[in-house]
ROBA-865469 format. One record per residue: residue number from 1; x negated, y, z of N, C-alpha, C in turn. Coordinates in pm, 1 decimal. Atoms other than C-alpha are relative to their C-alpha. Example, Ala and Ser with C-alpha at 12.3 -4.5 7.8 and 13.67 -1.06 7.14 Angstrom:
! residues 2
num->1; n.u->-89.0; n.v->-119.0; n.w->0.0; ca.u->-1230.0; ca.v->-450.0; ca.w->780.0; c.u->-90.0; c.v->120.0; c.w->0.0;
num->2; n.u->82.0; n.v->-119.0; n.w->-6.0; ca.u->-1367.0; ca.v->-106.0; ca.w->714.0; c.u->77.0; c.v->109.0; c.w->73.0;
END
This chain:
! residues 145
num->1; n.u->-170.3; n.v->100.9; n.w->-26.7; ca.u->-13113.6; ca.v->10266.6; ca.w->8849.4; c.u->79.6; c.v->120.5; c.w->-42.2;
num->2; n.u->-77.0; n.v->-161.4; n.w->-7.8; ca.u->-12843.8; ca.v->10557.1; ca.w->8708.9; c.u->66.0; c.v->-34.6; c.w->42.1;
num->3; n.u->-124.4; n.v->25.2; n.w->-156.6; ca.u->-12550.8; ca.v->10643.2; ca.w->8911.3; c.u->67.0; c.v->-136.1; c.w->-4.1;
num->4; n.u->-74.2; n.v->64.8; n.w->56.6; ca.u->-12341.4; ca.v->10453.6; ca.w->8688.2; c.u->-29.0; c.v->-126.4; c.w->111.1;
num->5; n.u->42.4; n.v->131.0; n.w->-62.8; ca.u->-12519.0; ca.v->10102.6; ca.w->8792.3; c.u->0.3; c.v->-22.3; c.w->193.4;
num->6; n.u->38.4; n.v->-22.5; n.w->-206.7; ca.u->-12545.3; ca.v->10247.9; ca.w->9194.8; c.u->149.4; c.v->-67.0; c.w->8.0;
num->7; n.u->-129.9; n.v->43.9; n.w->-51.3; ca.u->-12164.6; ca.v->10294.6; ca.w->9193.7; c.u->75.6; c.v->-153.7; c.w->-48.2;
num->8; n.u->-54.3; n.v->124.0; n.w->71.4; ca.u->-12067.6; ca.v->9986.3; ca.w->8999.0; c.u->-63.6; c.v->-85.8; c.w->152.5;
num->9; n.u->97.2; n.v->123.8; n.w->-98.2; ca.u->-12313.4; ca.v->9796.7; ca.w->9268.2; c.u->68.3; c.v->-4.3; c.w->173.7;
num->10; n.u->-39.6; n.v->-5.9; n.w->-104.9; ca.u->-12216.6; ca.v->9939.8; ca.w->9559.1; c.u->187.0; c.v->13.4; c.w->-7.5;
num->11; n.u->-191.3; n.v->-27.0; n.w->-63.9; ca.u->-11811.4; ca.v->9978.9; ca.w->9530.5; c.u->33.2; c.v->-202.8; c.w->-7.7;
num->12; n.u->121.5; n.v->173.5; n.w->31.1; ca.u->-11938.8; ca.v->9510.0; ca.w->9416.5; c.u->-5.9; c.v->-33.3; c.w->136.3;
num->13; n.u->68.0; n.v->41.7; n.w->-112.4; ca.u->-12077.4; ca.v->9485.6; ca.w->9742.0; c.u->127.9; c.v->99.3; c.w->88.6;
num->14; n.u->-83.9; n.v->-43.3; n.w->-116.7; ca.u->-11823.4; ca.v->9716.0; ca.w->9955.2; c.u->111.6; c.v->-128.9; c.w->-7.6;
num->15; n.u->-121.6; n.v->51.8; n.w->-22.4; ca.u->-11524.6; ca.v->9525.7; ca.w->9852.8; c.u->-18.8; c.v->-86.8; c.w->39.6;
num->16; n.u->49.9; n.v->127.3; n.w->-22.5; ca.u->-11727.9; ca.v->9183.5; ca.w->9889.3; c.u->57.1; c.v->60.9; c.w->191.2;
num->17; n.u->-6.6; n.v->-19.2; n.w->-91.3; ca.u->-11814.3; ca.v->9290.6; ca.w->10210.3; c.u->171.2; c.v->39.8; c.w->95.8;
num->18; n.u->-110.7; n.v->-38.4; n.w->-38.2; ca.u->-11462.6; ca.v->9428.5; ca.w->10320.1; c.u->94.4; c.v->-108.3; c.w->-44.5;
num->19; n.u->-63.8; n.v->95.8; n.w->95.2; ca.u->-11284.0; ca.v->9176.2; ca.w->10167.4; c.u->2.4; c.v->-66.1; c.w->136.1;
num->20; n.u->51.4; n.v->127.6; n.w->-87.1; ca.u->-11470.4; ca.v->8890.3; ca.w->10399.7; c.u->16.1; c.v->73.2; c.w->136.9;
num->21; n.u->-55.2; n.v->-146.6; n.w->-136.2; ca.u->-11420.3; ca.v->9168.6; ca.w->10734.9; c.u->172.4; c.v->-48.9; c.w->59.5;
num->22; n.u->-177.3; n.v->3.2; n.w->35.6; ca.u->-11001.3; ca.v->9160.2; ca.w->10659.9; c.u->2.8; c.v->-154.2; c.w->21.9;
num->23; n.u->-86.2; n.v->178.2; n.w->21.1; ca.u->-10969.5; ca.v->8803.9; ca.w->10589.1; c.u->-96.6; c.v->-102.5; c.w->202.1;
num->24; n.u->52.3; n.v->117.2; n.w->-145.6; ca.u->-11236.9; ca.v->8666.4; ca.w->10901.0; c.u->100.9; c.v->85.8; c.w->156.0;
num->25; n.u->-27.4; n.v->-117.8; n.w->-148.7; ca.u->-11091.2; ca.v->8997.4; ca.w->11166.8; c.u->183.8; c.v->-76.7; c.w->-4.9;
num->26; n.u->-104.3; n.v->-2.4; n.w->2.3; ca.u->-10737.4; ca.v->8886.2; ca.w->11054.5; c.u->1.9; c.v->-127.9; c.w->50.7;
num->27; n.u->-14.9; n.v->175.2; n.w->-74.6; ca.u->-10803.0; ca.v->8515.8; ca.w->11090.3; c.u->4.4; c.v->-27.8; c.w->136.9;
num->28; n.u->96.5; n.v->12.3; n.w->-120.8; ca.u->-10947.7; ca.v->8605.5; ca.w->11410.0; c.u->130.8; c.v->62.3; c.w->138.0;
num->29; n.u->-179.0; n.v->-27.0; n.w->-109.6; ca.u->-10600.4; ca.v->8801.3; ca.w->11537.5; c.u->120.7; c.v->-104.3; c.w->24.6;
num->30; n.u->-87.3; n.v->71.3; n.w->-4.1; ca.u->-10356.4; ca.v->8504.7; ca.w->11429.7; c.u->-97.1; c.v->-144.4; c.w->99.6;
num->31; n.u->-21.0; n.v->55.2; n.w->-27.9; ca.u->-10534.7; ca.v->8270.9; ca.w->11579.6; c.u->-53.9; c.v->31.8; c.w->191.6;
num->32; n.u->8.4; n.v->-50.4; n.w->-126.2; ca.u->-10654.6; ca.v->8454.7; ca.w->11928.3; c.u->116.1; c.v->153.6; c.w->1.1;
num->33; n.u->-33.7; n.v->-141.4; n.w->-16.6; ca.u->-10373.7; ca.v->8683.7; ca.w->11945.5; c.u->39.1; c.v->0.1; c.w->189.4;
num->34; n.u->10.5; n.v->-10.5; n.w->-131.8; ca.u->-10319.6; ca.v->8598.0; ca.w->12324.0; c.u->-70.3; c.v->36.9; c.w->101.5;
num->35; n.u->153.2; n.v->-11.1; n.w->-39.0; ca.u->-10664.9; ca.v->8689.6; ca.w->12390.9; c.u->15.2; c.v->146.2; c.w->-61.2;
num->36; n.u->-60.9; n.v->-160.7; n.w->57.1; ca.u->-10608.4; ca.v->9028.6; ca.w->12197.8; c.u->106.3; c.v->77.7; c.w->63.6;
num->37; n.u->-65.7; n.v->-102.4; n.w->-36.5; ca.u->-10301.2; ca.v->9136.1; ca.w->12339.6; c.u->-75.6; c.v->27.0; c.w->185.7;
num->38; n.u->77.9; n.v->-86.7; n.w->-162.0; ca.u->-10471.2; ca.v->9120.6; ca.w->12718.9; c.u->-79.5; c.v->14.5; c.w->-45.1;
num->39; n.u->119.9; n.v->-69.3; n.w->36.6; ca.u->-10740.0; ca.v->9281.9; ca.w->12615.6; c.u->46.2; c.v->196.2; c.w->-45.5;
num->40; n.u->-35.4; n.v->-122.8; n.w->-42.4; ca.u->-10500.2; ca.v->9581.0; ca.w->12534.1; c.u->86.6; c.v->25.5; c.w->73.7;
num->41; n.u->-13.8; n.v->-73.9; n.w->-129.3; ca.u->-10311.6; ca.v->9573.7; ca.w->12799.0; c.u->-94.2; c.v->40.7; c.w->125.5;
num->42; n.u->127.7; n.v->7.3; n.w->-4.1; ca.u->-10647.2; ca.v->9560.2; ca.w->12955.4; c.u->-39.2; c.v->155.6; c.w->-13.1;
num->43; n.u->42.1; n.v->-176.7; n.w->64.6; ca.u->-10705.3; ca.v->9918.5; ca.w->12760.4; c.u->94.3; c.v->76.6; c.w->14.8;
num->44; n.u->-70.5; n.v->-104.5; n.w->-43.1; ca.u->-10393.5; ca.v->10062.0; ca.w->12861.4; c.u->-24.8; c.v->47.0; c.w->62.9;
num->45; n.u->19.9; n.v->-31.0; n.w->-88.3; ca.u->-10441.9; ca.v->10098.5; ca.w->13159.6; c.u->-150.6; c.v->121.3; c.w->8.9;
num->46; n.u->114.0; n.v->-127.6; n.w->1.2; ca.u->-10738.0; ca.v->10359.6; ca.w->13069.8; c.u->37.7; c.v->92.9; c.w->-88.7;
num->47; n.u->-80.4; n.v->-159.3; n.w->126.3; ca.u->-10657.7; ca.v->10742.9; ca.w->12953.6; c.u->-80.6; c.v->-51.3; c.w->-111.6;
num->48; n.u->38.8; n.v->-47.0; n.w->130.1; ca.u->-10884.0; ca.v->10709.0; ca.w->12644.8; c.u->-27.9; c.v->-171.4; c.w->-80.5;
num->49; n.u->-20.2; n.v->121.7; n.w->25.1; ca.u->-10883.3; ca.v->10461.1; ca.w->12430.4; c.u->-90.1; c.v->-101.1; c.w->-66.2;
num->50; n.u->129.3; n.v->105.9; n.w->37.1; ca.u->-11113.6; ca.v->10174.4; ca.w->12337.6; c.u->-131.0; c.v->41.4; c.w->-72.5;
num->51; n.u->103.8; n.v->-83.8; n.w->104.6; ca.u->-11483.9; ca.v->10264.6; ca.w->12233.4; c.u->27.7; c.v->-58.8; c.w->-163.3;
num->52; n.u->86.6; n.v->69.6; n.w->64.0; ca.u->-11476.7; ca.v->9976.6; ca.w->12007.2; c.u->128.6; c.v->57.5; c.w->-130.9;
num->53; n.u->-133.1; n.v->-33.2; n.w->132.7; ca.u->-11118.6; ca.v->10121.5; ca.w->11759.5; c.u->-99.7; c.v->120.8; c.w->-27.0;
num->54; n.u->95.1; n.v->-131.6; n.w->64.3; ca.u->-11328.7; ca.v->10459.7; ca.w->11741.5; c.u->-152.7; c.v->-84.7; c.w->-89.2;
num->55; n.u->112.6; n.v->27.2; n.w->29.3; ca.u->-11666.2; ca.v->10280.2; ca.w->11642.6; c.u->71.5; c.v->-83.8; c.w->-87.0;
num->56; n.u->-62.4; n.v->99.2; n.w->187.7; ca.u->-11448.1; ca.v->10071.2; ca.w->11310.4; c.u->95.3; c.v->120.2; c.w->-19.1;
num->57; n.u->-52.7; n.v->-161.5; n.w->41.6; ca.u->-11268.5; ca.v->10398.3; ca.w->11276.5; c.u->-112.1; c.v->75.3; c.w->-113.2;
num->58; n.u->50.2; n.v->-95.2; n.w->84.4; ca.u->-11571.2; ca.v->10584.7; ca.w->11186.4; c.u->-92.7; c.v->-73.5; c.w->-91.8;
num->59; n.u->73.7; n.v->84.3; n.w->150.2; ca.u->-11757.0; ca.v->10328.4; ca.w->10988.5; c.u->68.7; c.v->-49.6; c.w->-68.9;
num->60; n.u->-64.8; n.v->42.6; n.w->120.4; ca.u->-11497.0; ca.v->10247.7; ca.w->10807.3; c.u->35.4; c.v->149.1; c.w->-96.6;
num->61; n.u->99.2; n.v->-176.0; n.w->28.1; ca.u->-11534.0; ca.v->10671.6; ca.w->10730.1; c.u->-125.7; c.v->28.7; c.w->-30.7;
num->62; n.u->97.1; n.v->-18.8; n.w->19.6; ca.u->-11841.1; ca.v->10647.0; ca.w->10678.0; c.u->-18.4; c.v->-46.0; c.w->-157.8;
num->63; n.u->92.6; n.v->115.2; n.w->178.8; ca.u->-11868.0; ca.v->10352.3; ca.w->10387.4; c.u->89.7; c.v->68.8; c.w->-52.8;
num->64; n.u->-103.4; n.v->-38.0; n.w->152.1; ca.u->-11509.1; ca.v->10554.3; ca.w->10222.7; c.u->-66.5; c.v->120.0; c.w->-17.8;
num->65; n.u->61.3; n.v->-131.0; n.w->45.8; ca.u->-11697.3; ca.v->10893.3; ca.w->10199.3; c.u->-37.8; c.v->-66.2; c.w->-103.4;
num->66; n.u->97.8; n.v->-1.2; n.w->132.3; ca.u->-11944.7; ca.v->10755.5; ca.w->9955.3; c.u->99.9; c.v->-75.2; c.w->-120.1;
num->67; n.u->-97.0; n.v->42.1; n.w->127.3; ca.u->-11713.7; ca.v->10593.5; ca.w->9730.4; c.u->91.7; c.v->126.6; c.w->-53.5;
num->68; n.u->-55.7; n.v->-47.4; n.w->76.0; ca.u->-11492.0; ca.v->10845.0; ca.w->9679.2; c.u->-94.0; c.v->212.3; c.w->-83.4;
num->69; n.u->62.9; n.v->-111.2; n.w->67.9; ca.u->-11768.4; ca.v->11077.4; ca.w->9541.1; c.u->-67.2; c.v->-106.7; c.w->-103.1;
num->70; n.u->64.7; n.v->64.9; n.w->110.2; ca.u->-11905.6; ca.v->10764.9; ca.w->9333.7; c.u->96.4; c.v->-65.0; c.w->-78.4;
num->71; n.u->-132.8; n.v->-7.8; n.w->24.7; ca.u->-11509.6; ca.v->10698.1; ca.w->9212.7; c.u->-58.2; c.v->64.9; c.w->-169.0;
num->72; n.u->76.9; n.v->-149.7; n.w->60.3; ca.u->-11634.5; ca.v->10999.7; ca.w->8989.2; c.u->-46.4; c.v->-34.9; c.w->-110.0;
num->73; n.u->91.6; n.v->12.7; n.w->56.7; ca.u->-11947.5; ca.v->10806.6; ca.w->8854.1; c.u->-19.3; c.v->-144.6; c.w->-10.5;
num->74; n.u->-111.9; n.v->-119.6; n.w->61.8; ca.u->-11776.8; ca.v->10725.1; ca.w->8606.3; c.u->106.1; c.v->-53.1; c.w->105.5;
num->75; n.u->-91.8; n.v->-35.5; n.w->-56.6; ca.u->-11488.3; ca.v->10847.1; ca.w->8701.1; c.u->85.6; c.v->-212.9; c.w->-56.6;
num->76; n.u->-131.6; n.v->79.7; n.w->-64.4; ca.u->-11212.8; ca.v->10521.4; ca.w->8817.7; c.u->115.2; c.v->-10.7; c.w->65.0;
num->77; n.u->-79.5; n.v->-37.1; n.w->-32.9; ca.u->-10897.7; ca.v->10585.1; ca.w->8835.2; c.u->96.2; c.v->-131.8; c.w->137.9;
num->78; n.u->-10.0; n.v->65.8; n.w->-114.8; ca.u->-10919.3; ca.v->10224.6; ca.w->9103.5; c.u->-59.9; c.v->7.7; c.w->134.0;
num->79; n.u->91.9; n.v->-20.9; n.w->-98.4; ca.u->-11146.4; ca.v->10314.1; ca.w->9290.7; c.u->47.5; c.v->98.7; c.w->76.9;
num->80; n.u->-82.4; n.v->-130.1; n.w->-94.8; ca.u->-11019.2; ca.v->10627.7; ca.w->9360.7; c.u->98.4; c.v->4.7; c.w->55.7;
num->81; n.u->-102.5; n.v->7.7; n.w->-80.7; ca.u->-10727.3; ca.v->10545.4; ca.w->9446.9; c.u->-26.1; c.v->-108.1; c.w->123.3;
num->82; n.u->-33.1; n.v->33.6; n.w->-107.7; ca.u->-10815.2; ca.v->10284.7; ca.w->9697.0; c.u->-131.8; c.v->76.1; c.w->86.1;
num->83; n.u->98.6; n.v->-44.9; n.w->-115.3; ca.u->-11069.3; ca.v->10504.6; ca.w->9857.1; c.u->136.1; c.v->122.9; c.w->10.1;
num->84; n.u->-94.7; n.v->-121.7; n.w->-9.5; ca.u->-10770.7; ca.v->10780.5; ca.w->9859.8; c.u->48.4; c.v->-118.2; c.w->122.8;
num->85; n.u->27.3; n.v->131.6; n.w->-90.3; ca.u->-10642.7; ca.v->10433.9; ca.w->10021.5; c.u->-30.1; c.v->7.0; c.w->147.9;
num->86; n.u->43.7; n.v->-5.2; n.w->-93.1; ca.u->-10862.3; ca.v->10399.5; ca.w->10239.6; c.u->-44.8; c.v->110.5; c.w->112.6;
num->87; n.u->-81.8; n.v->-165.8; n.w->-77.3; ca.u->-10864.8; ca.v->10740.9; ca.w->10373.2; c.u->88.8; c.v->8.3; c.w->52.6;
num->88; n.u->-110.6; n.v->0.0; n.w->-38.1; ca.u->-10513.4; ca.v->10721.7; ca.w->10457.2; c.u->-10.0; c.v->-89.4; c.w->83.3;
num->89; n.u->-53.2; n.v->85.8; n.w->-133.0; ca.u->-10581.9; ca.v->10440.0; ca.w->10685.1; c.u->-135.4; c.v->43.5; c.w->103.8;
num->90; n.u->77.1; n.v->-56.6; n.w->-172.7; ca.u->-10834.1; ca.v->10615.0; ca.w->10875.4; c.u->64.7; c.v->88.7; c.w->60.5;
num->91; n.u->-83.0; n.v->-118.6; n.w->-11.6; ca.u->-10611.3; ca.v->10913.9; ca.w->10837.1; c.u->88.7; c.v->-65.4; c.w->191.5;
num->92; n.u->-112.6; n.v->52.2; n.w->-33.1; ca.u->-10312.6; ca.v->10673.6; ca.w->10987.9; c.u->-72.9; c.v->-86.4; c.w->115.9;
num->93; n.u->89.4; n.v->33.8; n.w->-127.1; ca.u->-10584.3; ca.v->10481.2; ca.w->11270.0; c.u->-12.7; c.v->126.9; c.w->83.7;
num->94; n.u->61.8; n.v->-133.0; n.w->-68.2; ca.u->-10696.3; ca.v->10847.7; ca.w->11403.1; c.u->54.4; c.v->111.2; c.w->72.3;
num->95; n.u->-141.3; n.v->-24.3; n.w->-72.6; ca.u->-10341.1; ca.v->10926.1; ca.w->11473.5; c.u->-29.4; c.v->-25.5; c.w->101.0;
num->96; n.u->21.0; n.v->107.3; n.w->-146.9; ca.u->-10295.8; ca.v->10638.2; ca.w->11676.8; c.u->-79.3; c.v->57.5; c.w->127.7;
num->97; n.u->81.9; n.v->-52.3; n.w->-48.0; ca.u->-10596.1; ca.v->10703.3; ca.w->11813.6; c.u->64.2; c.v->171.0; c.w->168.4;
num->98; n.u->-26.2; n.v->-123.1; n.w->-92.2; ca.u->-10498.8; ca.v->11095.5; ca.w->11946.1; c.u->83.1; c.v->-45.8; c.w->21.3;
num->99; n.u->-184.8; n.v->37.8; n.w->-92.9; ca.u->-10118.6; ca.v->10937.5; ca.w->12043.5; c.u->-66.4; c.v->-96.5; c.w->120.1;
num->100; n.u->20.8; n.v->214.5; n.w->-165.4; ca.u->-10324.8; ca.v->10658.8; ca.w->12328.6; c.u->36.1; c.v->80.2; c.w->109.3;
num->101; n.u->-21.0; n.v->-63.6; n.w->-52.4; ca.u->-10139.6; ca.v->10877.7; ca.w->12537.7; c.u->154.5; c.v->-107.7; c.w->6.7;
num->102; n.u->-146.8; n.v->79.9; n.w->18.4; ca.u->-9784.7; ca.v->10746.5; ca.w->12407.7; c.u->54.2; c.v->-111.5; c.w->18.4;
num->103; n.u->15.6; n.v->156.8; n.w->68.1; ca.u->-9921.5; ca.v->10417.4; ca.w->12257.6; c.u->-23.3; c.v->-109.2; c.w->152.6;
num->104; n.u->24.2; n.v->65.1; n.w->-113.2; ca.u->-9998.3; ca.v->10315.0; ca.w->12572.8; c.u->103.9; c.v->-36.9; c.w->65.1;
num->105; n.u->-200.0; n.v->37.7; n.w->5.5; ca.u->-9626.9; ca.v->10330.6; ca.w->12678.2; c.u->38.7; c.v->-64.8; c.w->-44.5;
num->106; n.u->-73.9; n.v->136.4; n.w->131.1; ca.u->-9544.4; ca.v->10139.7; ca.w->12430.9; c.u->-101.2; c.v->-152.9; c.w->23.1;
num->107; n.u->8.1; n.v->97.8; n.w->-17.9; ca.u->-9788.4; ca.v->9896.8; ca.w->12510.2; c.u->62.9; c.v->-100.0; c.w->102.9;
num->108; n.u->-16.1; n.v->62.5; n.w->-77.6; ca.u->-9718.2; ca.v->9870.5; ca.w->12835.2; c.u->132.3; c.v->-84.8; c.w->4.6;
num->109; n.u->-128.0; n.v->59.8; n.w->12.7; ca.u->-9333.7; ca.v->9849.4; ca.w->12764.7; c.u->43.0; c.v->-124.6; c.w->-78.7;
num->110; n.u->-13.6; n.v->171.5; n.w->60.2; ca.u->-9360.0; ca.v->9569.7; ca.w->12517.4; c.u->-119.0; c.v->-24.3; c.w->-3.7;
num->111; n.u->56.0; n.v->108.7; n.w->5.0; ca.u->-9600.3; ca.v->9341.6; ca.w->12617.7; c.u->38.1; c.v->-102.9; c.w->-52.0;
num->112; n.u->-70.5; n.v->80.5; n.w->17.4; ca.u->-9365.0; ca.v->9098.0; ca.w->12567.1; c.u->-13.7; c.v->-60.3; c.w->-164.3;
num->113; n.u->-51.1; n.v->19.1; n.w->184.3; ca.u->-9338.4; ca.v->9102.2; ca.w->12139.1; c.u->-193.6; c.v->34.0; c.w->-53.9;
num->114; n.u->147.9; n.v->21.6; n.w->106.7; ca.u->-9789.2; ca.v->9214.5; ca.w->12120.5; c.u->-50.8; c.v->-123.3; c.w->-56.4;
num->115; n.u->111.3; n.v->127.5; n.w->53.3; ca.u->-9921.2; ca.v->8864.3; ca.w->12050.3; c.u->114.0; c.v->-15.1; c.w->-182.2;
num->116; n.u->-104.8; n.v->81.1; n.w->142.0; ca.u->-9561.1; ca.v->8826.8; ca.w->11751.8; c.u->-95.9; c.v->131.1; c.w->-116.9;
num->117; n.u->58.7; n.v->-83.7; n.w->151.8; ca.u->-9729.3; ca.v->9201.7; ca.w->11591.7; c.u->-128.7; c.v->-52.0; c.w->-11.9;
num->118; n.u->143.0; n.v->-36.1; n.w->30.8; ca.u->-10085.5; ca.v->9119.8; ca.w->11658.6; c.u->-6.5; c.v->-137.0; c.w->-78.9;
num->119; n.u->19.3; n.v->131.9; n.w->192.1; ca.u->-10041.4; ca.v->8772.8; ca.w->11416.5; c.u->72.3; c.v->71.2; c.w->-83.6;
num->120; n.u->-67.5; n.v->-80.2; n.w->147.2; ca.u->-9819.0; ca.v->9033.2; ca.w->11200.1; c.u->-91.8; c.v->76.6; c.w->-56.3;
num->121; n.u->120.4; n.v->-112.5; n.w->39.3; ca.u->-10124.9; ca.v->9266.4; ca.w->11192.3; c.u->-96.6; c.v->-111.3; c.w->-62.4;
num->122; n.u->79.9; n.v->98.6; n.w->86.1; ca.u->-10363.0; ca.v->8957.4; ca.w->11096.2; c.u->72.3; c.v->-42.2; c.w->-67.8;
num->123; n.u->-25.4; n.v->65.1; n.w->138.3; ca.u->-10183.4; ca.v->8821.6; ca.w->10820.1; c.u->55.2; c.v->133.3; c.w->-105.5;
num->124; n.u->-30.0; n.v->-150.6; n.w->150.8; ca.u->-10090.7; ca.v->9162.5; ca.w->10672.4; c.u->-220.6; c.v->75.1; c.w->-12.2;
num->125; n.u->180.3; n.v->-49.9; n.w->1.9; ca.u->-10544.5; ca.v->9223.2; ca.w->10711.0; c.u->6.3; c.v->-153.9; c.w->-116.0;
num->126; n.u->-43.5; n.v->139.0; n.w->101.0; ca.u->-10526.1; ca.v->8845.9; ca.w->10532.6; c.u->1.2; c.v->9.6; c.w->-99.2;
num->127; n.u->17.7; n.v->4.0; n.w->82.3; ca.u->-10369.4; ca.v->8909.4; ca.w->10297.6; c.u->-18.6; c.v->134.4; c.w->-105.0;
num->128; n.u->89.6; n.v->-120.9; n.w->45.6; ca.u->-10517.0; ca.v->9292.0; ca.w->10192.6; c.u->-153.6; c.v->-36.4; c.w->-13.4;
num->129; n.u->137.6; n.v->55.5; n.w->20.7; ca.u->-10836.5; ca.v->9081.6; ca.w->10224.9; c.u->-6.1; c.v->-32.7; c.w->-176.2;
num->130; n.u->30.6; n.v->74.3; n.w->127.7; ca.u->-10787.5; ca.v->8863.5; ca.w->9928.8; c.u->29.9; c.v->97.9; c.w->-57.9;
num->131; n.u->15.0; n.v->-43.7; n.w->33.6; ca.u->-10649.2; ca.v->9130.7; ca.w->9756.6; c.u->-110.7; c.v->159.1; c.w->-67.5;
num->132; n.u->109.3; n.v->-48.9; n.w->6.0; ca.u->-10966.9; ca.v->9355.0; ca.w->9823.5; c.u->-81.5; c.v->-74.4; c.w->-120.2;
num->133; n.u->50.0; n.v->134.3; n.w->79.7; ca.u->-11113.2; ca.v->9018.9; ca.w->9660.1; c.u->36.3; c.v->31.3; c.w->-145.6;
num->134; n.u->-86.4; n.v->-27.0; n.w->196.6; ca.u->-10937.0; ca.v->9114.9; ca.w->9306.3; c.u->-19.6; c.v->88.6; c.w->-29.5;
num->135; n.u->52.9; n.v->-128.2; n.w->69.3; ca.u->-11093.8; ca.v->9422.1; ca.w->9306.7; c.u->-103.3; c.v->-11.9; c.w->-59.3;
num->136; n.u->110.1; n.v->76.7; n.w->-7.1; ca.u->-11388.1; ca.v->9295.9; ca.w->9375.0; c.u->-4.7; c.v->-44.0; c.w->-114.2;
num->137; n.u->-76.3; n.v->71.8; n.w->153.6; ca.u->-11316.3; ca.v->9055.2; ca.w->9058.7; c.u->-55.1; c.v->105.0; c.w->-79.6;
num->138; n.u->-37.7; n.v->-71.0; n.w->14.7; ca.u->-11239.2; ca.v->9372.3; ca.w->8897.5; c.u->-88.6; c.v->38.9; c.w->-73.6;
num->139; n.u->117.7; n.v->-117.4; n.w->9.6; ca.u->-11549.6; ca.v->9595.0; ca.w->8962.5; c.u->-97.3; c.v->-157.0; c.w->-51.7;
num->140; n.u->120.4; n.v->43.8; n.w->53.9; ca.u->-11743.9; ca.v->9290.5; ca.w->8844.6; c.u->11.6; c.v->-102.4; c.w->-143.8;
num->141; n.u->-51.7; n.v->43.4; n.w->127.0; ca.u->-11575.7; ca.v->9135.6; ca.w->8535.1; c.u->-37.3; c.v->175.1; c.w->-41.0;
num->142; n.u->62.5; n.v->-84.8; n.w->49.6; ca.u->-11624.4; ca.v->9500.4; ca.w->8368.1; c.u->-139.1; c.v->59.4; c.w->-6.3;
num->143; n.u->151.7; n.v->-12.3; n.w->-6.0; ca.u->-11938.7; ca.v->9544.1; ca.w->8453.9; c.u->-106.6; c.v->-44.7; c.w->-168.1;
num->144; n.u->104.3; n.v->13.9; n.w->165.4; ca.u->-12219.2; ca.v->9555.5; ca.w->8102.7; c.u->-74.3; c.v->-109.9; c.w->107.4;
num->145; n.u->64.8; n.v->115.9; n.w->-12.0; ca.u->-12397.2; ca.v->9202.6; ca.w->8119.4; c.u->-130.3; c.v->85.8; c.w->-91.5;
END
């Protein structure tokens, strides 16, 4: 298998798995917003951010970095932009974890608004998941049979 075929298969699989994950996680956030709100309120009492957040960001970064290389074989502007967007999401999420001391104070101060914010984030995740499915469709359609 050449690198071009591997790149196409990588992005097709990555888009599908990421789309399913985002739609599933976003739906869970919408349905279980009270439970996550309670989890965040308990986590705000801790000095360090929850390890699950760090793990999610770490694995998202580990799956994004090969995409950066593979977006050049063959060069695909769509995959390159998606990879840069993914790295930007990792950076912004990482910054939020670095600012955990300030964020935990915000969580405590705005605990009554958390369920609404969580459901809004869930809806955004579902919408982005469907957009990523469209990217998977584009990759599969341009693949020569």
